[in-house]
C-alpha positions in Angstrom: 22.0 88.3 107.5 25.0 90.4 106.4 26.9 93.1 108.3 28.7 96.0 106.7 31.0 98.8 107.9 29.3 102.2 107.3 31.8 104.4 105.4 31.7 107.4 103.0 32.9 106.9 99.4 36.7 107.7 99.4 37.8 106.9 95.8 35.5 109.2 93.8 36.2 112.9 94.0 32.5 113.8 93.3 31.8 112.5 96.8 34.3 114.6 98.7 33.0 115.5 102.2 33.3 118.2 104.8 36.5 119.5 106.2 38.6 118.2 109.1 36.7 119.7 112.0 33.5 121.1 113.4 33.8 124.7 114.6 34.1 125.1 118.3 36.1 122.9 120.7 34.6 120.9 123.5 37.9 119.4 124.5 41.6 119.7 123.6 41.0 117.2 120.8 38.1 119.1 119.2 34.4 118.4 118.8 34.8 115.2 116.7 36.6 113.7 119.7 33.2 113.4 121.4 32.0 111.0 118.7 35.1 108.9 118.1 37.0 108.5 121.4 35.8 105.0 122.3 38.6 102.8 123.5 37.2 101.3 126.8 39.1 98.5 128.5 36.0 96.6 129.5 32.6 95.9 128.0 30.6 97.6 130.7 30.1 101.2 129.3 27.6 103.3 127.5 28.1 105.6 124.5 27.6 109.2 125.7 24.6 111.3 124.6 25.5 114.6 122.9 22.0 116.0 122.5 22.0 118.2 125.6 25.3 120.0 124.9 24.8 120.2 121.2 24.8 123.8 120.1 24.1 123.7 116.3 27.7 124.1 115.2 28.9 125.0 111.7 31.1 122.8 109.6 34.4 124.2 108.3 35.2 123.0 104.8 38.2 121.7 102.9 36.1 120.7 100.0 32.7 121.7 98.8 29.9 119.2 99.2 28.0 118.5 96.0 24.3 118.6 96.6 23.7 115.0 95.6 26.1 113.6 98.3 23.9 112.2 101.0 26.7 111.0 103.2 29.7 113.4 103.2 30.9 112.7 106.8 33.5 114.6 108.8 36.5 112.5 109.6 34.9 109.5 111.4 31.7 111.2 112.3 28.7 110.1 110.1 26.9 113.0 108.5 23.6 112.5 106.7 21.8 114.8 104.3 18.2 115.8 105.0 17.1 113.6 102.1 18.9 110.6 103.7 17.4 111.3 107.1 13.9 111.4 105.7 14.5 108.0 104.1 16.3 106.4 107.1 14.7 108.2 110.0 13.1 105.2 111.7 16.5 103.4 111.8 18.5 106.4 112.8 16.2 107.7 115.6 15.8 104.3 117.1 19.5 103.7 117.4 21.1 107.1 118.1 21.0 110.9 117.9 20.5 113.1 114.9 22.4 116.4 115.6 21.8 119.3 113.1 24.8 121.2 111.8 24.9 124.5 109.9 26.2 124.3 106.3 26.0 126.6 103.3 25.3 123.5 101.2 22.0 122.6 102.8 20.6 120.8 105.8 22.9 118.1 107.3 22.9 116.0 110.5 25.8 114.6 112.4 24.9 111.2 113.9 25.9 109.6 117.2 25.2 105.8 117.0 24.3 104.7 120.6 23.0 101.1 120.1 25.6 98.6 121.4 25.0 95.0 120.2 26.3 93.1 123.3 27.4 89.5 123.0 27.2 89.0 119.3 30.9 89.1 118.5 32.6 85.7 118.6 35.9 86.8 120.0 37.5 83.4 119.7 37.2 83.4 116.0 37.7 87.2 115.5 41.1 88.3 114.3 42.6 91.6 115.1 44.8 93.7 117.4 43.8 93.9 121.0 44.1 97.1 123.0 47.1 97.1 125.4 46.0 95.5 128.7 42.7 94.3 127.4 41.5 90.7 126.6 38.2 91.8 125.1 38.6 95.2 123.4 40.2 95.6 120.0 42.3 98.4 118.6 41.6 97.1 115.1 39.8 94.0 113.6 40.8 92.4 110.3 38.4 89.4 110.4 35.0 89.5 112.1 33.0 86.5 113.4 29.5 86.8 114.9 27.2 84.4 116.7 24.2 83.9 114.4 22.1 82.6 117.2 22.5 85.8 119.3 21.7 88.3 116.5 18.5 90.2 117.1 16.8 92.8 114.9 19.5 95.3 114.0 19.8 98.1 111.5 22.7 100.5 112.6 24.8 99.6 115.6 28.2 99.4 117.2 29.8 96.5 119.1 31.3 97.1 122.6 34.6 95.3 121.6 35.3 97.9 118.9 32.9 100.8 119.3 34.7 103.3 117.1 33.1 101.6 114.0 29.5 101.8 112.8 27.9 98.7 111.3 24.7 98.3 109.3 22.7 95.3 108.2 21.3 94.5 104.7 17.9 96.1 105.4 19.7 99.4 105.9 21.6 98.9 102.7 18.5 97.9 100.8 16.7 101.1 101.9 19.6 103.2 100.7 19.6 101.5 97.3 15.8 101.6 96.9 15.8 105.3 97.4 18.9 106.0 95.3 20.8 107.7 98.0 24.4 108.5 97.0 27.8 108.7 98.8 27.6 105.5 100.9 30.2 102.8 100.9 29.1 99.6 102.6 32.2 97.5 103.3 31.0 93.9 103.8 32.6 92.2 106.8 30.4 89.1 107.6 27.6 87.0 106.3 25.6 84.3 108.2 25.3 82.1 105.1 28.0 79.4 105.3 30.5 79.2 102.5 29.4 82.5 101.1 31.6 85.6 100.9 29.9 89.0 101.7 30.0 91.5 98.9 30.6 95.3 99.5 28.2 97.9 98.1 29.0 101.4 96.8 26.0 103.7 96.5 26.9 106.1 93.6 25.9 106.8 90.0 28.0 105.7 87.1 31.7 105.8 88.0 33.7 108.8 87.1 37.2 108.8 85.7 39.5 108.3 88.7 42.8 109.1 86.9 43.7 112.7 88.0 47.1 112.7 86.4 47.4 116.5 85.8 47.4 119.6 88.0 46.2 123.2 87.5 48.1 125.6 89.8 47.0 129.0 90.8 50.0 131.1 91.9 49.3 134.0 94.3 52.2 136.4 95.1 52.6 137.0 98.8 54.7 139.6 100.6 57.1 137.3 102.5 57.9 133.7 103.3 54.5 133.3 105.0 51.1 134.8 104.4 50.0 137.8 106.3 46.5 137.8 107.9 45.1 139.9 105.1 46.7 137.7 102.5 45.3 134.6 104.2 41.8 136.1 104.2 42.1 137.1 100.5 43.4 133.6 99.5 40.5 132.0 101.3 38.1 134.1 99.2 39.9 132.9 96.1 39.6 129.3 97.2 36.0 129.7 97.9 35.2 131.2 94.5 37.1 128.4 92.7 35.4 125.7 94.9 31.9 127.3 94.3 32.5 127.3 90.5 33.4 123.6 90.6 30.2 122.4 92.5 28.4 119.7 90.5 24.6 119.9 90.4 24.1 116.4 89.1 26.1 113.2 89.8 26.3 112.6 86.0 27.9 115.9 85.3 31.5 115.7 84.1 34.0 116.0 86.9 36.7 118.5 85.8 38.8 118.9 89.0 38.8 120.2 92.5 41.0 121.8 95.2 43.4 119.4 96.9 45.7 121.6 98.9 48.3 124.3 98.8 52.0 125.0 99.1 54.2 128.1 99.9 57.6 128.6 98.3 59.7 131.4 97.0 57.2 134.1 98.0 54.3 132.4 96.3 51.2 130.7 97.6 50.2 127.9 95.1 46.7 126.4 95.1 46.7 122.9 93.7 43.8 121.5 91.6 44.2 117.8 90.5 42.3 117.1 87.3 42.1 114.8 84.3 42.8 117.6 81.8 44.4 120.8 83.1 43.7 122.8 79.9 40.0 121.9 80.0 39.9 122.9 83.7 41.6 126.2 83.0 39.2 127.0 80.2 36.3 126.3 82.5 37.7 128.5 85.3 39.0 131.3 83.2 36.0 133.6 83.8 36.2 132.9 87.5 39.9 133.6 87.7 39.5 136.9 85.9 37.3 138.1 88.7 39.4 137.1 91.7 40.3 139.9 94.1 43.9 139.4 95.3 46.3 142.3 95.8 49.5 140.5 94.7 50.4 139.2 91.3 48.4 136.2 90.1 49.6 133.5 87.6 48.3 130.2 86.4 50.3 127.1 85.3 49.8 123.6 84.1 51.6 120.6 85.4 51.4 117.4 83.4 51.8 115.4 86.6 49.8 114.6 89.7 49.6 117.3 92.3 51.8 115.4 94.8 54.7 115.3 92.4 57.2 117.8 93.8 59.5 117.5 90.7 56.8 118.5 88.1 57.5 121.5 85.9 55.1 124.4 85.6 54.0 125.5 82.1 52.6 129.0 82.6 49.7 130.2 80.6 48.9 133.8 79.5 
């Protein structure tokens, strides 16, 4: 028996996920708060059901989701594609709630894991940081220990001592691998076999080049030190056109770059696109950029440095 933390792939830009939040607020902390705010000070609690108040919300996006990404996620909220749900439906429905969300990229489902595996964590051998005032509940865990004799049939679950994390077993992982689902990162945390170290599993196609050492910059002239409402709307349309042009249809397609963020300085809004080869990315986007609708002046530059390098020089192109 092996246990894994269920996580999205974070180190491969082809598997970028949804933006920071679901539209609509159910509390001051936003809709994702309903999924993730589990820091009880005792072990006697239940994970709340969201089904009755679920109203088919829409995801807001920071990055586009490539259609082959089966597990894009939204912050700490698990998000499965329709393809993933069809493969994992028996495990998911038996252990939680599938909650449909609206998305221009296809059919996706947020997931609330409600199965709590009580009594399986060996707290005496587990190493981590306890919540203030608690002797049983953890803020973070670095080393897990479980009672092999108390483990029953599990597939996807939480533990009451640290319920903000989803765990899966090897049968869940094997189902994902057998059906070639992509976008999952299974971070191995424990194995029942003595003397053996658990091995993590990353569900993706052949690895892409991770070195994004250059940046393409789109400069949009704005009327002042901050964007007006009209300029903000127009800039959003520019971002959307660029993001749509960069969507990959196949996981083996070459990754050219993507939108990482923006900055405002000296009367310009700058959209930052990290990439492996900025000249190649510019050549690919040239037709798209020629059709953008922005009232102010538009320029394009190349930085031979990562997008977070504030000291990098801009080499402007025609």
